[in-house]
C-alpha positions as CSV (number, residue, x, y, z in Angstrom):
1,X,0.9,118.4,114.4
2,X,4.4,116.9,115.2
3,X,6.3,119.2,112.7
4,X,4.2,118.0,109.9
5,X,2.4,120.4,107.4
6,X,-0.1,120.3,104.6
7,X,1.0,121.1,101.0
8,X,-0.2,124.7,101.3
9,X,2.1,125.5,104.3
10,X,4.9,123.5,102.7
11,X,4.8,125.4,99.5
12,X,4.6,128.8,101.2
13,X,7.5,128.1,103.4
14,X,9.6,126.6,100.6
15,X,8.6,129.2,98.0
16,X,7.5,126.7,95.4
17,X,4.1,125.7,93.9
18,X,2.0,122.6,94.7
19,X,2.6,121.5,91.0
20,X,6.5,121.7,91.8
21,X,6.1,119.5,94.9
22,X,4.1,116.9,93.0
23,X,6.6,116.9,90.2
24,X,9.5,116.5,92.6
25,X,7.7,113.7,94.3
26,X,7.2,112.0,90.8
27,X,10.8,112.1,89.9
28,X,12.1,111.2,93.4
29,X,13.6,114.4,94.5
30,X,11.5,114.5,97.6
31,X,9.6,111.7,99.3
32,X,5.8,111.6,98.8
33,X,3.6,113.1,101.4
34,X,2.2,110.9,104.0
35,X,-1.5,110.1,103.5
36,X,-3.8,110.4,106.5
37,X,-7.5,110.0,107.0
38,X,-9.4,111.5,104.2
39,X,-6.5,111.7,101.8
40,X,-4.7,114.8,103.1
41,X,-0.9,114.6,102.5
42,X,1.3,115.8,105.2
43,X,5.0,116.7,104.8
44,X,8.0,116.8,107.1
45,X,10.4,119.3,108.1
46,X,13.0,117.2,106.3
47,X,10.8,117.6,103.1
48,X,10.9,121.4,103.6
49,X,14.7,121.3,104.1
50,X,15.1,119.3,100.9
51,X,13.0,121.7,98.9
52,X,15.2,124.6,100.2
53,X,18.3,122.7,99.3
54,X,17.0,122.0,95.8
55,X,16.3,125.7,95.2
56,X,19.9,126.5,96.5
57,X,21.3,123.9,93.9
58,X,19.1,125.3,91.2
59,X,20.5,128.7,91.8
60,X,24.0,127.1,91.1
61,X,22.4,126.1,87.8
62,X,22.5,122.3,88.5
63,X,19.9,120.3,86.4
64,X,17.4,118.3,88.3
65,X,19.2,115.2,87.3
66,X,22.4,116.6,88.8
67,X,20.5,117.6,91.9
68,X,19.1,114.1,92.2
69,X,22.7,112.7,92.2
70,X,23.7,114.9,95.1
71,X,20.6,115.7,97.2
72,X,20.7,112.7,99.4
73,X,24.3,113.3,100.4
74,X,23.2,116.5,102.2
75,X,20.9,114.5,104.4
76,X,23.2,111.4,104.9
77,X,26.4,113.3,105.7
78,X,25.5,116.3,108.1
79,X,29.0,117.9,107.5
80,X,28.0,118.5,103.9
81,X,31.5,117.6,102.8
82,X,30.5,114.7,100.4
83,X,27.7,116.7,98.9
84,X,29.8,119.7,98.3
85,X,32.7,117.6,96.7
86,X,30.2,116.2,94.3
87,X,28.7,119.6,93.5
88,X,32.2,120.9,93.0
89,X,32.8,118.2,90.4
90,X,29.6,119.3,88.6
91,X,30.5,122.9,88.8
92,X,33.9,122.3,87.3
93,X,32.3,120.3,84.4
94,X,29.9,123.3,83.8
95,X,32.9,125.6,83.7
96,X,34.7,123.4,81.2
97,X,31.5,123.3,79.0
98,X,31.2,127.1,79.2
99,X,34.8,127.5,78.2
100,X,34.3,125.2,75.2
101,X,31.1,127.2,74.2
102,X,33.1,130.4,74.5
103,X,35.8,129.1,72.3
104,X,33.2,128.0,69.7
105,X,31.4,131.4,69.8
106,X,34.7,133.1,69.4
107,X,35.5,130.9,66.3
108,X,32.1,131.6,65.0
109,X,32.4,135.4,65.6
110,X,35.8,135.3,63.7
111,X,34.2,133.5,60.8
112,X,31.3,136.1,60.7
113,X,33.8,138.9,60.6
114,X,35.6,137.1,57.6
115,X,32.4,136.7,55.8
116,X,31.3,140.4,56.4
117,X,34.7,141.7,55.3
118,X,34.5,139.5,52.1
119,X,31.1,140.7,51.3
120,X,32.1,144.4,51.9
121,X,35.1,144.0,49.6
122,X,33.0,142.3,46.9
123,X,30.4,145.0,47.1
124,X,33.1,147.9,47.1
125,X,34.6,146.4,43.9
126,X,31.2,146.3,42.2
127,X,30.4,150.0,42.9
128,X,30.0,152.1,39.8
129,X,32.9,154.5,39.5
């Protein structure tokens, strides 16, 4: 079948559900399947490669919007340099956001400790002697 596959084979090989394939088509992450004859959709090896790359990028915790911004670069530049450079920018941004959240949680934790200490002191003062 010239390297083309129906949705069942595609989803099995990519490790995704048909619903995921249809969703990714609807948001432009993968091209729609080619319709043939009685409405059967056929997909290419490139679509399979895109699905696998999407899964890899999701493991790096990129959002679907972030993936949409980089996915084409993997297929335009076979070296992968441009795509990896763009992913690196995203990962650095995620790291900065994580560091900021850690600082905020540390501040929140310190405030909680202060509140707990204040309540414990107050309760200790109110104990009958």
